N, C-alpha and C positions, 0 to 999 in steps of 0.2 A: 206259432199261429194256430188258432183253433176257432174257426168260425163256420157256421152252417149256412148253406145257401141252396135254394132250389135250382136244379139244372133243367134246361129246356127239353121239350118234346122232340123225339126223333122225326116225327111226321104227323100228319093229321090222324085223328082217331081211327084205329083199325082194331076191332075186337079179336083178331087172330094174330096180330103182330105186336108183341109186347117188348121189343128191343128198345133200349134207350141209346142215346149217343154215348160214345166212349169217353169218359173223363181221362185226360192225358196230363200227367204231372211231370215236369222237368225240373230236376234239381240242378241249377246252373252253377252254383257255388256252395260248397259245404266241406267241412272237415271230413276225412275218410271214416270217422267213427260216428257221424251223424246219420240217424235213421229218419227217413221221411215216409209217411204212410198216408194213403187216401182211403177213407172209409165211406161207404155209401149204403143207403137204405131206400127202398121204394116208398114213396109217399102213401101208397095204398097197396094192399095185398102182400103176397109173399115176395121176399127178395132172394134172388139166386145170382151167382156169379158165373159168367161164361168164360172167364179167362183172366189171367193176371200175368203181365210180362215181368214181374218182380217176384218177391217172396209173398206167399199168401199169409193173411192175418185174419183173426177173428176176435172181436171184442166180446167180453162176457155179456154185454147188453144185446148181443145178436148181430151187430153190424159186421158185414164182410169187408175185407180190405186187402190192400196190396201195398208192399213196402220195398224200398231199396235203401242201401247204405252207401253213403258218399254221393257222388254226382252221377247223373244219367237221367234217362226218361223211362217211364213205365205207364202202361195203360191198364185200366180196370174195366172189364166188361160186366156191367150190372144188368140183370134181366128181371123185369117186373111182371108179376102175374095178375095184377089188378086191371081195372078198366083204364087207368091212367099210367102211362109209362114214365112219369116224372120221378126223379129221385132227389133226395137231400144228401149232402155229403160234407165232410170236413177233412182237413189235412192236419196231421199231428207230426211235429218235429221234435225229436229227442236225441240227446247225446248218449252214446253207449259207453263212454269213458266216465271218469270220475266227475267231469263237468256235465251234469245231466241237462243243463239248459244252454244249448249252443246259441251263440249270438252273432255269428258271422256266416250267414247263409243267404241264398237267393233262390226263390222258387217261381216257376212260371206254370200257370194252369190254363188249360184250354179244353174245348169240347170238340171231338172229332167224329165224323160219320163212321159207322161200322163198316 
């Protein structure tokens, strides 16, 4: 699955508080060699990451991410520096074994308050 979608604001506009809500990804079912990553980028301004409860990742294009292998839950703290704390993100699923395209997995995605 690889789709981009805007994530909602944390709260009403506040020029001194640029936190976004925390994207939470749960891998419900997957082969132990399946890697799942969430990558996020601020819609405006500089993107920073304030935490990752999995393994940190960074794409060449500049997006910051967080990954786990197998099943479990991870959260990615994305901090935006612009006037709008909204972010866009996508989830990448890949097999680390010879079968690089896993087909038997289930993922749940939600937004949590910081």
